[in-house]
C-alpha positions in Angstrom: 82.7 145.6 137.2 79.6 144.0 136.1 79.5 142.2 133.0 75.7 142.7 131.2 73.8 139.6 130.5 73.8 141.1 126.9 77.8 140.6 126.6 77.9 137.0 128.0 75.1 135.8 125.6 77.3 137.8 122.7 80.4 135.9 123.9 78.4 132.5 124.3 77.0 132.8 120.6 80.4 134.2 119.2 82.0 130.7 120.8 79.6 128.7 119.4 79.8 130.0 115.7 83.4 129.6 115.9 83.4 126.2 116.8 80.7 125.8 114.0 83.1 127.2 111.9 85.6 125.2 112.8 83.9 122.2 112.6 82.6 123.1 108.6 86.1 123.6 107.7 87.2 120.5 109.1 84.6 118.7 107.1 85.3 120.6 103.7 89.2 119.8 103.8 87.5 115.7 105.0 84.9 116.2 101.8 87.4 117.8 99.5 89.8 115.4 100.3 87.5 112.3 99.2 86.8 114.2 96.0 90.7 113.8 95.3 91.3 110.7 96.3 88.3 109.2 94.5 88.8 110.9 91.4 92.4 110.2 91.2 94.8 107.0 89.7 95.8 105.8 92.9 98.3 103.3 92.0 100.0 100.8 94.3 103.0 99.3 92.9 104.0 96.1 95.3 100.9 94.5 96.7 101.6 90.4 98.2 98.1 88.9 97.4 99.2 87.2 94.3 99.5 84.0 96.2 95.9 83.8 97.5 95.1 83.8 93.6 96.6 80.2 93.3 93.9 78.8 95.7 90.1 78.8 96.7 90.3 82.4 98.3 88.1 85.0 96.1 89.6 88.4 95.3 86.6 89.7 94.5 84.9 89.0 97.8 85.1 90.7 101.1 87.7 89.0 103.6 87.7 90.2 107.5 91.4 89.1 107.2 94.2 90.0 105.0 94.8 93.5 103.8 93.5 93.8 100.4 90.5 92.4 98.1 88.6 93.8 95.3 85.5 95.1 97.4 88.1 96.9 100.2 90.2 98.4 96.9 86.8 100.0 95.7 86.2 101.5 99.5 89.8 102.7 99.9 89.9 103.8 96.7 92.7 101.7 95.1 92.4 101.2 91.1 95.7 99.8 89.8 98.1 97.7 91.6 101.3 95.4 90.9 100.8 92.1 91.4 103.9 91.2 93.5 105.2 87.6 91.7 107.0 86.7 94.5 108.7 83.7 96.0 111.9 83.3 98.2 115.0 83.6 96.9 115.4 79.8 98.1 113.4 78.7 95.5 116.0 78.6 92.2 116.8 77.1 89.1 114.0 75.5 86.9 111.5 75.7 89.5 111.4 79.2 90.4 110.6 79.5 86.6 107.2 76.9 86.4 106.4 78.3 89.8 107.0 82.4 88.6 104.6 81.3 85.6 101.7 79.9 87.5 101.8 83.1 89.2 101.6 85.1 86.4 98.7 82.6 85.1 96.6 83.4 87.8 96.8 86.8 87.5 95.8 86.8 83.9 93.1 84.5 85.2 91.8 86.9 87.2 91.5 89.6 84.7 90.1 87.0 82.1 87.3 85.6 85.0 86.3 89.3 85.8 86.8 91.4 82.8 84.2 93.7 83.9 86.3 94.6 86.7 89.7 94.0 86.3 91.9 94.9 83.1 95.4 93.4 82.9 97.5 96.5 81.8 101.3 96.7 80.6 101.1 100.5 79.6 100.3 103.6 81.1 98.2 104.1 78.6 96.4 101.0 79.3 96.4 101.9 83.0 94.5 105.0 82.0 92.0 103.4 79.7 91.1 100.9 82.6 90.5 104.1 84.9 88.3 105.4 82.2 86.2 102.3 82.0 85.7 102.3 85.7 88.1 99.2 86.0 91.0 98.1 88.2 94.1 98.1 86.5 96.1 95.0 87.0 100.0 95.0 86.7 102.7 92.6 87.5 106.1 93.1 89.3 108.3 90.2 89.8 109.9 90.4 93.0 113.6 88.6 92.3 116.2 88.4 90.0 116.5 84.5 91.1 113.2 83.9 88.7 114.8 84.6 85.8 117.4 81.7 86.0 120.2 83.4 84.8 118.6 83.5 81.2 117.9 86.6 79.0 115.4 84.5 76.7 113.3 83.8 80.3 113.3 87.5 80.9 112.2 88.4 77.9 109.2 85.9 77.8 107.9 87.7 81.3 107.9 90.8 79.7 105.9 89.0 76.9 103.5 87.4 79.5 103.3 91.3 81.1 105.8 91.6 83.7 106.8 95.3 84.2 109.5 95.3 87.0 112.0 93.2 87.9 113.3 93.7 91.3 117.4 92.8 90.9 117.1 90.5 94.2 115.0 89.6 96.9 116.5 88.8 100.4 119.1 86.9 99.2 122.0 87.3 96.6 121.6 86.2 93.2 124.6 84.4 91.0 124.7 88.0 89.7 123.3 90.6 92.0 123.8 91.5 95.6 120.7 91.7 98.0 120.5 94.4 101.2 119.6 91.1 103.3 122.9 89.5 103.3 126.4 90.2 103.0 127.6 91.0 99.2 129.8 88.4 97.2 129.8 90.1 93.9 130.5 93.8 94.8 126.9 95.0 93.4 126.6 93.5 89.7 128.3 91.3 87.8 128.8 91.9 84.1 125.6 89.9 83.3 123.6 91.8 86.2 124.5 94.7 83.7 123.4 92.6 80.8 120.1 92.3 82.6 119.7 96.0 83.3 120.6 96.7 79.7 117.9 94.0 78.7 115.2 95.2 80.9 115.9 98.9 79.1 115.5 97.4 75.8 112.3 95.1 77.1 110.3 98.5 78.6 110.4 96.6 82.2 111.3 99.0 84.9 114.6 98.5 87.0 113.6 97.8 90.2 116.2 98.7 93.2 113.9 97.6 96.2 115.8 94.7 98.2 119.3 95.6 96.9 122.6 96.1 98.1 123.6 100.0 98.2 126.2 98.9 95.6 123.8 96.9 93.7 121.9 100.2 93.5 124.6 102.5 92.4 125.3 100.0 89.7 122.6 99.7 88.5 122.0 103.8 88.3 125.0 103.8 86.6 124.5 101.1 83.8 120.5 101.7 83.4 119.6 104.5 80.4 116.0 104.8 82.0 114.6 105.6 85.4 114.7 103.2 88.1 112.0 102.4 90.5 111.9 101.6 94.1 108.7 99.9 94.0 108.5 99.1 98.0 110.9 101.2 100.0 111.0 104.1 103.0 113.4 106.3 103.8 116.5 105.6 106.1 117.0 109.0 107.2 113.7 107.9 109.5 114.1 104.4 110.0 117.4 102.7 109.8 116.0 99.3 107.8 118.7 98.2 105.1 115.9 97.7 103.0 115.2 101.8 102.8 117.2 104.0 101.1 119.5 106.6 102.0 119.7 110.4 101.0 122.1 110.3 98.8 120.7 106.9 96.8 117.2 109.1 96.7 118.8 112.2 95.5 120.6 110.0 92.7 117.2 108.0 91.9 115.4 111.6 91.4 117.8 113.1 89.6 117.9 110.4 86.7 114.1 110.6 87.0 113.2 107.8 88.9 110.6 107.3 92.4 110.8 105.7 95.4 107.3 104.2 96.6 107.0 104.3 100.4 106.4 100.9 101.9 104.0 101.0 104.6 105.4 98.0 107.0 105.8 99.5 110.2 109.4 98.5 111.0 110.2 99.9 107.8 108.5 103.3 108.8 109.4 103.8 112.7 113.0 103.7 114.1 112.4 102.6 117.7 110.2 99.4 116.1 113.4 98.9 113.7 116.0 98.8 116.8 113.4 96.6 118.4 113.4 94.2 115.9 117.1 94.4 115.6 117.7 93.4 119.2 115.6 90.7 118.7 116.6 89.5 115.6 118.2 86.2 116.5 114.8 85.0 118.3 112.6 86.1 115.4 115.0 83.9 112.7 114.5 81.2 115.1 110.5 81.9 114.7 110.6 82.1 111.2 111.9 78.7 110.9 110.0 77.0 113.6 107.2 79.1 112.1 107.9 79.3 108.7 105.2 81.7 106.3 104.1 85.0 106.3 100.6 84.3 108.1 102.6 83.4 111.1 104.3 86.7 111.5 101.9 87.9 114.7 103.4 84.4 116.2 107.0 85.4 115.8 106.1 88.7 117.3 104.4 87.1 120.5 107.3 85.0 121.3 109.7 88.0 120.7 107.3 90.0 123.0 107.8 87.2 125.9 111.7 87.9 125.9 112.0 91.2 124.9 108.7 93.3 126.1 106.2 94.2 123.7 106.9 96.1 120.3 106.4 99.6 120.0 103.9 100.4 117.5 104.2 102.6 114.6 101.8 104.8 113.5 100.3 105.1 109.9 100.9 108.8 109.8 104.9 108.1 109.7 103.9 107.0 105.7 103.0 110.6 105.7 106.5 111.7 107.3 108.3 109.9 104.7 106.5 111.2 102.0 107.3 114.5 103.3 111.0 113.8 103.8 111.2 112.8 100.0 109.6 115.9 98.6 111.9 117.9 100.9 114.7 116.2 99.6 114.0 116.0 95.6 110.3 117.1 95.4 106.9 115.9 94.9 107.6 114.3 91.2 110.0 111.4 92.4 107.4 109.7 95.5 104.6 107.2 95.3 102.8 104.3 97.4 103.9 100.8 97.5 102.3 99.4 100.3 103.7 95.6 100.7 99.9 94.8 101.6 99.7 91.5 102.5 103.5 91.4 103.0 104.0 92.0 106.6 102.3 94.0 109.6 100.9 97.5 108.8 101.1 100.4 110.8 98.2 101.5 113.4 95.6 103.1 111.7 96.7 101.4 107.9 95.4 97.9 108.9 94.0 97.2 105.1 93.5 99.2 101.8 90.1 100.5 103.4 92.4 103.0 105.0 93.6 104.4 101.9 92.1 107.7 102.0 93.4 109.2 105.2 96.6 109.6 103.2 95.1 111.9 100.9 93.1 113.7 103.6 96.6 114.0 105.7 98.9 115.6 102.4 95.9 118.0 102.2 95.8 119.1 105.9 99.8 119.4 105.7 99.4 121.9 102.9 99.8 119.8 99.5 98.2 121.2 96.6 95.3 119.2 94.8 98.0 118.5 91.6 100.8 117.4 94.0 98.6 114.7 96.1 97.9 113.1 92.4 101.3 113.0 91.6 101.8 110.7 94.8 98.8 108.9 94.4 99.7 107.7 90.8 100.7 110.4 88.3 104.2 109.9 89.4 104.7 106.3 88.3 102.7 106.8 85.4 104.8 109.5 83.9 108.2 106.7 85.3 106.2 104.3 83.0 106.0 106.4 80.0 109.6 107.2 80.5 110.8 103.6 80.4 108.2 102.8 77.3 110.0 105.9 75.5 113.4 104.5 76.7 112.4 101.0 75.1 111.1 102.6 72.0 114.3 104.4 71.4 116.9 101.5 71.9 114.6 99.0 69.4 114.8 101.4 66.7 118.5 102.4 67.4 118.6 106.1 68.1 
């Protein structure tokens, strides 16, 4: 049977039109995603850039290395962040306090030096005020209970200086709480640890359960009147890292109104990479001692690759898988973003903060509605902050 020239031309035109329409639809999704992303409060609850603020490094200048600075934040649409007040758990006692104060002072100085660009915030309302003014909302979270030096008055001082969450432990046990990073010695929280949680509630400072042992999590959940935050944790059902949360923990966290902030570190996202790192752990620990400091992480992996072969690569899309997992488990109201930028290796495709809009576009393509995406980007964290602030007011007024 012969096919007429007119029929052939018709088929060609139909095919071309289909390609054009498909491309336009794809562009429409990308364009809509950018509109959502760059008009939202996009909040990251854990960024490890703070030590750089204590050097000659300039936050307001764009850098070719590291994950974050202010110009790249603008490009990536990140407009609210918690600066991590961090130091290793081996730094304890009065030195931990003095070093913490210097780190806090560096964040204050950043806001003081650049009042037209950065606003130091302590409440959800202030974050919204900064957003309306077109400024970066800078908040602070303290990563490790060892920095309070077993002192509630010291904790109160940190709160007065603007700290708005306390990670109960870092990678080592404190004198009053067990960490996920080593065998426990307290079976969770001690009596003083419970006092710390109660004081955090009174102060309106979020109780952060990232880094804690499973038993410490359950003790903190039972003790706290306010909902909890996991400032930079992912899902253990997808990657077995001890720093991630089990489904049971995520369900309990959500039932109390808490939020899990998905961590982007590649081994927290990807099971194959987690298993590789576990196999290579003895050598990696040796490398950490030989080449101390987070800036040497590439060197650690390079040496491990000589013995165990190249490490598996984790894709940035795993971030979306972890978000999806939480949403399917407990709903869209209980998940946010806690990247750990400048705290370790990022997955392929999320090399720095400029890549953040990809998250919004991926969520849109997976069928998330605009209101749901805005919650994930920052709305859920703001709601949590308001809930914690409300509990603090109730405690202080004796309700």
